[in-house]
N, C-alpha and C positions, 0 to 999 in steps of 0.2 A: 243173244242178249243174256247177260249174267244177272240172275235174280238172287239177291242176297240181302240179309239184314245189314244195316250200315255198321253196327258194332262188330259183326263178324268180319266184314270187309276190313275194318281197322285192325283187328287182331291179325288177320292174314297179311295185311300190308306191313304191319310192324315186324312180323317174323321175317318177311322178305327183305326189309330194310336192314335188320340186324345181320342177316346173312351177307348182304352185299358189303356192309361196313366191316364185318369180321374178315371176309375174304380180301377186301382191299387193304386192310391193315396188315394181314399176314403176308401179302405179296408186295409190300411197299418197296422192296428193292427194285421192283419193276416200275417204279414211279406211280403205283396205283393209289397211294395214299395222298391224293390231290383232290381238291374240290371238284374240278372238272370231271375227272374220271368217276368219282363216287356218285355225283349227281346223275351222270349219264346211266350208270349201272342201276341205280335205284329206280329211275323213271322207266327204263326198259322192263325191270321186274314188275313194276306196278301196271304197266300197259299190258303185260302178259296175262294179268288177271281178267282183263276185259276192258274194251273201250266203249261198250254200250252196256250200261248198268242200270238196274232198277232196284232202288232201295225198297225192299218189301215192307219195311216198318213204316214207310212214309208215303207210299204210292207215288214216288218221284223217280223220274228217269233221267239219266245223264249220258251224254256222249262226249268223249274227250280224245285228244290227240296231243302229241308232243313233237317239237321240232328242235333240231340242234344246229348251231352255227357251223357252217362248213369249214373244214380245215382245223388247225390246232391253234387258232387265234385266241390269245388271252384277252380278257376284257376288264376294264376298270370299274364298270358299273355294277355288275352282279351276275348271278347265275340263272335265275328263273323269273321270267315275266309271265304272269298268269292272267288270261283273259277268259271271260265267260259271258254268254248271252243267256239271260234268264227269261224264259217264256212264261209270262203271267197268264196270258190267254193265247189263242191261236194267232192273234194279230198284235198283241201288246207285249212288249218286252223291255227289259233293262239290260244295260251292259255294266260289267264291273271288272275291276282289276285289283291285283295284289302283287307285291314284289318280294322275292326272297333272295337275300345275299348269303351265299354259303361260305362257311368258315370251318376249317378242320382243327382238331386238337393237335398241339405239338407235344413232343415227349423228349425226355433225356435218355441216356443210354440204358437206364434201368426201367424204362417204360413208365416212369412217373410223369404225370401231366404237367406241362409247363404253362398251359393256357392257350387261348385262341389268338396267337400272336400276330396274325396277319390282319386283324381288325385295325383299321385306321380311322381316326376321328373325322378327317375331312371327307372320307368316303361315306361315312354315316350321314353327315350333313347333306352331302350331294344327293344321296338316294332319296331322302325325304322331300326334296324339292319336286319330285315327280308325283308322288302319291303319299297320302297319310297312311295308307295300308301297306307299309313297307316293314319287312321283318328280317331278322338275322336267323339263318338256319345253321345250327351247330352240329358238327359230326364228331362223335366221341366214342372211343373204345376203351373200356377198363379191362385190361388183360388180366389183372390180378383177381378181379371178381368174375371174370368171364361174361361180361355184359357189354352191350353197345346200344347206341341210340342216336336218332336225329331229333333235335329239339328246335322249336321256333319260338321267338319272342320278338316283341315290337322293337324296331330299330331305335326308337326314342328311349326305351329302357336302357339299351346298351350304350347309347350316346351319353346319357346321364351318368351311368356307372363308370364308364371309361374316363370321362372328363372330370368328374367330381369326386369319385371314390374308387380309383383304380386298384388300391390295395385290398378292397373288399371282395374282389372276384378272382382270387388266384386259382390255378389249376382248372378244375371242371366246375367250380362253384357257379359259373354263369349259366350252366344248364339247368340249375335249380330255379331259375327265374322263368323258364319256358315250359311249353307243353310238348308232348310228343308230336312230331310233325304230322303223323297220320291223322291226329285229331283236327289240326288246322286244315289240312288238305281235304279231309272229308267234308268239313264245313264249307270250304271254298267251292268244292264240286257241287254242293247243295245250294250254292248261291248266297252264302253268308260270309261275314268277316271280310268284306270287300270295300273298295272305294267306288261308289256308284256315280260320282260326279262326271259329267261329260268332259270337263276339262282334264281330269286325270286320265280318263280313257283315251282321249285324243293325244295327250302328251306321251302316254306309253306306246301308242301306235306309231308316233313319230320316233321314239327312242329306238325301236327295233329296225328302223331304217337309217339310223344315224351312225356316227363313228363310235358310239357308246353301246353298240348292240349287246344285249345280254346273251349268255351262252345258250340258254334254253328258252323256248316259248311254249307254254301250255295253252292250248285252245280248247275251250269246253262250252257246252250248252246244256241247260237243264230245263225241264218242264216241271212246274210246281204241281201240275195235275197229271196223273198217269195217262189220261186219254189223249194228251197232246204230245206229239213227237218232237223232240228237241231238234233245232236246226243248227247244224255245225257248219259255219262259214269261215274258211281259212283264207279268203281272198285278200285280207289285209296283211298277210305275212309275206315278206319279200322272198320268194323262193329262189332268187339268184344268190341269196345269202344263207338260207336255211335249207336243211334237208329233213325229211320225215324220219323220226327215230324207228318207226315200225312201218316201212314202206309196204304198200299192198303188193301181193304177188303179181308178177307181170302176166299179160295174156298168154304169152308163150309157155310160161310155167304152168298155168292153169290147164292149157290144152295138153301139155305133156302128161300131167297127172291124170287127166281124163282118159287119154289113150292107154296109159299104163293100167288103169283100173279095168278098162274093157278087155285088155289082153289077159289080165289076171282072172 
């Protein structure tokens, strides 16, 4: 279990995300500057920090995991469906969901930003039909300033701007309306900033089994009191369609390492 102050986790997570964005941008001739690739690399980097976390500043414990749609299938709906079980007591819990649709920055030959051109109005409307807690996740690299970031903002913000004031958000201006994603994600892992309605939770569970499956599913559980262990249940995820981003070591691999240690 990783014991860390939540603010410190956010700093470390932000640094990891900046590295993945920068590497993806620099290697884009290998098709790495794509939403699917970037999201996958960022989640792997964050999982490597720990999947069992205790916020020392809040006496709160979190367990989380992430799953990726098998194959190279493109999806129309979005990139990340986030589910969490919030343990209020050892027997009482709530479920919550949030959705993130990832969009990358586009550039001209001089690396000037052209905007997040893959954003489509009909897609924004469709996403909001499933949950009010839907967000756009923006990936941006400013090569001239040597900076990068992932920013999240409500889908409704983007819908309003794109439909009624599209000229107001050229280039990377849209990122100014959002928060660093690590802030939103740390809130979500803590059980906040979610849609807690049973209808939304059930709809999202149906979506990951439908033809509109999101690329990634994050499954988390948190206990609001440190003395309660979070219960991580992934039984609702269709494993014929998804695979674990961080699969546990096989029994054979564990045995092999054990034998090697004895030999050493």
